[in-house]
C-alpha positions in Angstrom: 95.9 62.1 56.0 94.0 59.5 58.1 90.5 60.9 58.4 90.0 59.2 61.8 92.8 61.3 63.1 90.9 64.5 62.2 87.4 63.3 63.0 88.3 62.4 66.6 89.4 65.9 67.4 86.9 67.7 69.8 85.4 70.9 68.5 82.6 73.3 69.7 78.9 72.9 69.0 79.1 75.8 66.6 82.0 74.3 64.8 80.2 70.9 64.5 77.2 72.6 63.0 79.2 74.6 60.5 80.9 71.5 59.2 77.6 70.7 57.6 77.9 73.8 55.4 81.2 73.2 53.8 82.1 70.8 51.1 83.4 67.4 51.9 86.9 68.2 50.8 86.9 71.3 53.0 85.9 69.5 56.2 89.3 68.2 57.4 90.8 71.8 57.3 87.8 73.3 59.0 87.8 70.7 61.8 91.5 71.3 62.3 90.9 75.1 62.5 88.0 74.7 65.0 90.1 72.2 67.1 93.1 74.5 67.2 91.0 77.5 68.1 89.5 75.5 71.0 92.8 74.4 72.3 94.1 78.0 72.3 91.0 79.2 74.0 91.6 76.6 76.6 95.0 78.1 77.4 93.4 81.5 77.8 90.7 80.1 80.1 92.8 77.8 82.3 96.3 79.3 82.7 96.1 82.0 85.3 99.8 82.9 85.4 100.7 85.2 82.4 104.3 84.0 82.1 103.1 80.4 81.8 100.4 81.3 79.4 103.0 83.2 77.2 105.1 80.0 77.2 102.2 77.9 76.2 101.3 80.2 73.3 104.9 80.3 72.2 104.9 76.5 72.2 102.0 76.4 69.8 103.5 79.1 67.7 106.8 77.2 67.4 105.2 73.8 66.8 102.9 74.8 64.0 103.6 78.3 62.6 107.4 77.8 62.8 107.5 74.0 62.2 109.7 73.2 65.1 109.6 69.4 64.8 111.0 69.0 68.3 107.7 70.2 69.8 104.3 68.5 69.7 105.1 65.1 68.4 102.4 62.7 69.7 99.9 65.4 70.3 96.9 64.4 68.2 96.1 67.9 67.0 99.8 68.7 66.1 100.1 65.4 64.3 96.9 66.0 62.4 98.0 69.4 61.3 101.4 68.1 60.2 99.7 65.2 58.3 97.5 67.7 56.6 100.5 69.8 55.5 101.0 73.4 56.4 101.9 75.7 53.5 103.6 79.0 54.1 100.4 80.9 54.0 98.8 78.5 56.5 101.6 79.1 58.9 101.1 82.8 58.7 97.4 82.5 59.5 98.1 80.0 62.3 100.6 82.4 63.8 97.9 85.2 63.7 95.4 82.9 65.4 97.9 82.1 68.2 98.9 85.8 68.5 95.2 86.8 68.8 94.6 84.6 71.9 98.0 85.7 73.3 96.8 89.4 73.2 94.5 88.6 76.1 97.1 87.3 78.5 97.4 89.3 81.7 94.6 91.6 80.9 92.5 92.6 84.0 90.0 94.5 81.8 89.7 94.7 78.1 89.9 98.1 76.5 89.0 98.7 72.8 92.6 98.5 71.6 93.3 95.1 73.2 90.0 93.7 71.9 90.6 94.9 68.4 94.1 93.4 68.4 92.7 90.1 69.7 89.8 90.1 67.2 91.7 91.0 64.1 94.4 88.4 64.7 92.2 85.6 66.0 89.3 86.3 63.6 91.5 87.2 60.6 93.7 84.1 61.2 90.8 81.7 61.6 88.8 83.0 58.7 91.9 83.2 56.5 92.7 79.5 57.3 89.1 78.3 56.8 88.8 80.2 53.5 92.1 78.7 52.3 93.3 82.2 51.3 96.6 82.3 49.3 97.4 85.9 50.3 99.4 87.2 53.3 97.5 88.2 56.4 98.1 91.9 55.6 96.0 91.5 52.5 93.3 89.3 54.1 89.9 90.5 52.8 88.1 88.6 55.6 90.0 90.3 58.5 87.3 92.7 59.5 84.4 90.3 59.3 86.5 87.7 61.1 87.2 90.2 63.8 83.6 91.0 64.4 82.7 87.3 64.6 85.6 86.7 67.1 84.4 89.5 69.4 80.8 88.1 69.3 82.1 84.6 70.0 84.2 85.8 72.9 81.3 87.7 74.4 79.4 84.4 74.7 82.1 82.6 76.6 83.8 85.2 78.8 82.7 85.4 82.4 84.4 88.6 83.7 82.1 91.4 84.8 81.4 93.8 81.9 83.7 91.9 79.5 80.9 90.6 77.3 79.4 94.0 76.9 82.8 95.4 76.0 83.2 92.7 73.4 79.9 93.6 71.8 80.7 97.3 71.9 84.0 96.6 70.1 82.2 94.4 67.6 79.7 97.2 66.9 82.5 99.5 66.0 83.0 97.5 62.8 79.6 98.5 61.6 78.6 99.2 58.9 80.7 96.4 57.6 80.4 95.4 53.9 80.7 91.8 53.2 83.6 90.6 51.0 82.9 88.8 47.7 81.1 85.5 48.2 83.9 83.7 46.4 86.2 84.6 49.3 84.0 83.0 51.9 82.7 79.4 52.2 79.1 79.3 53.1 79.9 78.3 56.7 81.8 81.6 57.2 78.9 83.6 55.7 76.6 82.0 58.2 79.0 82.8 61.1 79.2 86.4 60.0 75.4 86.6 59.8 75.0 85.1 63.3 77.4 87.6 64.8 75.8 90.6 63.0 72.4 89.7 64.2 73.4 89.8 67.9 75.8 92.8 67.5 73.2 95.0 65.9 70.7 94.2 68.6 73.3 94.5 71.4 72.3 91.0 72.4 75.0 89.2 74.4 75.0 85.5 73.3 74.7 84.1 76.8 76.0 80.5 77.2 77.7 80.7 73.9 75.8 79.0 71.0 72.2 78.6 72.0 69.0 77.1 70.5 68.0 80.4 68.9 71.4 80.4 67.1 70.6 76.9 65.7 67.2 78.2 64.5 68.8 81.3 63.0 71.2 79.1 61.0 68.5 76.8 59.8 66.3 79.7 58.6 69.2 81.6 57.0 71.1 78.8 55.3 69.1 78.6 52.1 69.6 82.3 51.4 73.2 82.9 52.4 
């Protein structure tokens, strides 16, 4: 894989910070995961017509999870994923990640069931990919912690009235949540879980997404996580 191809992919501020807490050999995969999640979030935010959003999510599902080579050639993110190489387990987690964002299509309000379906697919898929798990999504030990993080993250970026509070309430439903074995989670994921838990337990909506106080939290917590 050409590293320039991966390093040029835009990712979130949180993702950029978390790259500093994974090993050098893990960084290409983690950047790919952050970039894919950002592109899928962009579909959710920008496509207002549910039928068109469904088509866009199906395109991503076909191009990556189902390896349809007729789709995505020339797209930098698709090309980078294909250059990285998608094993069967990777494809299953990619499909979960896509399916998670697709759960929100056409929802005027988010009830607890919709939010849990979104969170467990998006969070489980993203954490499973980043941890490089070699088990199917149904046996993913990071599904619950990933779900709580996904709800916390969505709360910081969604602008609909009452939606952020609904996300935090759904995230709180996962408490008390025992952490999986450290061996299952790279340090970056442990920090992400800690960030989410701190706000969820205080019922603190992370306004404007990832803020200065979150940076400080990471810097203080990192030596002990």
